[in-house]
Residue, then its C-alpha position, 0 to 999 in steps of 0.5 A: x556479473x557483467x551480464x547482471x550489470x548490463x541487465x540492470x543498466x538496461x532496466x534502468x534505461x527502460x524505466x526511465x524512458x517510459x516514464x520520460x514518454x508518458x509523463x513528459x509534457x504533461x503537468x503534475x496533477x493533484x486531488x483532493x487528497x493532495x491538497x490535504x498532504x500539502x496543507x499538512x506540509x505547510x503546518x509543519x513547515x510553518x510550526x503552526x497546527x491551528x487548524x490540523x485535524x490529524x487526519x493525515x499522517x506526516x509521512x508524505x508531507x515530510x516528502x514534500x517538504x524535503x522537495x521544497x513542496x514544488x510539484x515539478x520536483x516531487x514529480x521528478x523525485x517520484x519517478x526516481x522512486x519508481x526506478x529505485x523500486x525496479x532495482x530493488x525488484x531485481x535484487x529481490x527477484x535474484x534472491x528468489x530465483x537465483x537467476x539474472x533473466x528472470x530478476x530482469x523480468x520482475x523488475x521490468x514488471x513495474x518498470x513499464x507498469x503504467x498504473x504505477x507511472x501514472x500515479x507517480x505523476x500525482x502529488x500522492x504517496x503511492x511511489x513512496x509507499x511502493x518502494x518502502x513496501x517492496x524495500x522491507x520485504x526484500x530486507x526481511x528476505x535477506x534477514x532470513x537468508x543471513x546467518x547472523x544479519x547485522x543490526x544495521x539491517x534491522x535498524x534500516x528495516x524498522x526505519x522503513x516500516x515506521x516510514x511506511x505507516x506514517x505514510x498510510x496508517x494501514x501499513x504500520x501493521x506490516x511488521x506484525x506479519x514480518x515477526x515471525x519470519x525475522x525471529x525464527x531462524x528459517x534457514x539455520x540448524x537452530x531455531x530462534x538464534x540469540x543474535x536474531x532475537x536480539x535484532x528483531x528486538x532493535x527492529x521492533x523499537x526503532x519501528x514502534x518509536x516513531x508510531x507512539x511519538x506521532x500518536x502522542x503529538x496527536x494527542x497533544x494537538x487535537x486530543x487523539x492518541x492515534x496515527x489518524x483521526x480518520x478511523x470512523x471516516x473509514x469504518x462508516x465507508x462500510x456500515x454506511x449501507x446499513x446505518x439506518x439500523x443504528x440506534x436512535x442516538x444517532x439520529x441525527x447522523x442518520x437523518x443527514x446521511x440517508x438522503x445523501x447516501x441515495x444520491x451517492x448510490x445513484x451517482x456512483x453505484x456504491x455509497x462508500x463515498x457519502x461520508x466525505x461529502x457531508x462532514x461540515x454538515x454534520x459538524x455543524x448539526x451536531x456541534x462536534x469537532x473533526x476529532x470528535x465526530x470521528x469518534x461518534x462515527x467510530x462508536x456508532x460503527x462499532x455497534x452497527x458491526x457487532x449487531x449486524x456482523x453478517x452485513x459488515x463481512x459482506x461490505x468487507x467481502x466486496x472491498x476485498x474483491x475490489x483490492x484485486x482489480x487493477x487501479x485505473x486512478x490516473x487514466x482520465x487525468x493523463x489521457x486527457x493531456x497526452x497526444x497520441x492517446x488512443x495508441x497509449x490507452x490501448x498500451x494500457x488496457x493490454x496492462x490491465x488485462x495482464x495485471x488482472x491475470x496475474x492477480x488471479x495467478x496469485x490468488x492460487x499461489x497459497x495452493x501451490x504453496x501447500x502442494x510443493x511444500x514437500x519438494x522444498x523448492x522455491x514455491x514453497x519456500x519462506x521467501x515465498x510465504x513471506x510474500x503471500x503472507x504480507x499481500x493477503x494480510x494487507x488485502x484483508x486489513x485493507x477491506x476490514x477498515x475502509x472500502x475507499x479506492x481499493x484497486x488503488x491501495x492495493x498499488x504498493x503490492x502490486x510489485x510484490x504480486x507479480x514478483x511472486x507469480x514470476x518466481x513461482x513460474x520459473x520454479x514450476x518451468x524448471x521443474x518440468x524441464x528437469x522432470x521431462x528432459 
């Protein structure tokens, strides 16, 4: 126990020190997304939704309000959330390996992950999203191991899952992945024990209520039932690549979209961001509101997907591959402000290479899981299967619904990827040592 406490203290100290080194002396950074989140926070604070469009869900704006909408306070809190994520990972790592030292390395993988740390310096929801994803998976692992998990733990899991969904709508479906792991008594002699089913029902109620509540609020304010009015804007990031094949009823959208798409491809190499420079033009030409334009883009995209599924799937596969590329989102703003940046950039790129290797190893885990299944070790445990299923499901859903900045969308799952790979390597090493003493 003393060793575990010492390792936790070292983990906290390292996580805090690295954040101090890389963020001290820089100002909080913003992006276009940050401005939209701050606008929603002001609308909630002022109870004035006359300019509200339903594009951004309220999870991160609530955090901004708790922090007094102060960029420096928000950055400080997000660094604290990053350190808390390290502690949850330590607990998760111990659950996976029953080894304090390995749990420390699992936590350390997030403590020194510069791409995560740099985004903690942004007014962006990645830090809180990462904590909620890791925390919810950890709670599911605990409930899977518990003989009779208390109702309070199910309530906490529901709150974490709901809040994650209110931050990023794509995370709202993760509980569907958790559901079979919660209902089935994986580590109990009896499947579907009554107390577990009751707890799962409580979890579902706590999770669904805020989702439905915010959807009703959107229906009341902007006339759209759902967490966001960005579905069409997301899907056209795929279908924009073959929008010229859309029916003639969408001729106005095509006429405006196509010339800009070619310029966007020349500028960035891809068409996915084309729509975000055209909203006002499209609204003016079509005489539609933001919500109605989203409906039009959704209807057009679904028509194109139904008629040209192979073109859509090709774009989805491309987005899925991008999901596994390591995010470098914060490097530009940070490197331009920081002294000694050449050395720090070198460290950053070393970490990028390491994370690329870890991502590659993670994609091998389903195969390893099946190979090790008969041996019944931790490489094929229900906990390992939970992490594999969660990450792969998230990567597929993300790729299917939006192209966007896929590596950044993968950041909340990066700690789980590292934890699963480290645990598997540890178990394989342990098996090899016992096999060859």
